[in-house]
C-alpha positions as CSV (number, residue, x, y, z in Angstrom):
1,M,-17.8,22.1,10.8
2,Y,-18.4,19.2,8.4
3,A,-14.8,18.6,7.3
4,F,-11.4,20.2,7.6
5,T,-7.8,20.0,6.4
6,A,-4.7,22.1,6.2
7,P,-3.3,23.6,3.0
8,G,-1.1,21.0,1.4
9,S,-2.2,18.1,3.6
10,H,-3.0,14.7,2.2
11,V,-5.7,14.1,4.8
12,V,-9.2,15.5,5.0
13,F,-11.0,14.9,8.3
14,V,-14.7,14.5,8.0
15,C,-17.2,14.6,10.8
16,G,-19.4,11.6,9.7
17,S,-22.6,12.5,11.6
18,R,-22.6,16.2,10.7
19,F,-21.6,15.5,7.1
20,H,-24.4,12.9,6.8
21,E,-27.0,15.2,8.3
22,G,-26.0,18.1,6.1
23,W,-26.0,15.8,3.0
24,R,-29.4,14.5,3.9
25,R,-30.8,18.0,4.1
26,K,-29.1,19.3,1.0
27,P,-27.1,16.6,-1.0
28,E,-25.2,19.1,-3.2
29,W,-23.5,20.5,-0.1
30,G,-21.7,17.2,0.4
31,E,-20.0,17.7,-3.0
32,I,-19.3,21.4,-2.3
33,I,-17.7,20.6,1.0
34,L,-15.4,17.9,-0.5
35,I,-14.4,20.2,-3.3
36,H,-13.7,23.0,-0.8
37,E,-11.5,20.7,1.2
38,A,-9.8,19.3,-1.9
39,L,-8.8,22.9,-2.8
40,H,-7.1,23.2,0.6
41,S,-5.3,19.9,0.2
42,L,-3.9,21.3,-3.1
43,G,-2.5,24.3,-1.3
44,L,-5.2,27.0,-1.3
45,G,-5.1,28.8,2.0
46,E,-7.7,31.1,3.6
47,D,-8.0,34.8,4.5
48,P,-8.0,35.8,1.7
49,P,-10.2,34.2,0.4
50,S,-12.3,33.5,3.4
51,S,-13.8,30.0,4.0
52,E,-17.2,31.4,3.1
53,E,-15.9,32.9,-0.1
54,I,-14.3,29.6,-1.2
55,T,-17.5,27.7,-0.5
56,A,-19.6,30.3,-2.4
57,R,-17.3,30.1,-5.4
58,V,-17.5,26.3,-5.4
59,A,-21.3,26.4,-5.0
60,G,-21.6,29.0,-7.8
61,S,-19.5,26.8,-10.1
62,C,-21.3,23.6,-9.3
63,A,-24.9,24.7,-8.9
64,P,-27.3,24.2,-11.9
């Protein structure tokens, strides 16, 4: 887990070391993870859609 929050929360918790390592390997994932968590902070829940589906949709929208 790189980051997490709860739907409607104003706080996103980030695991600094994991986030940095993931970003170093694939920089676009840092952006995708933050957008994913921002959607949760705006109220989007999970199941449905699953966490993986949310990330895939964000990645599909952001990827070149």
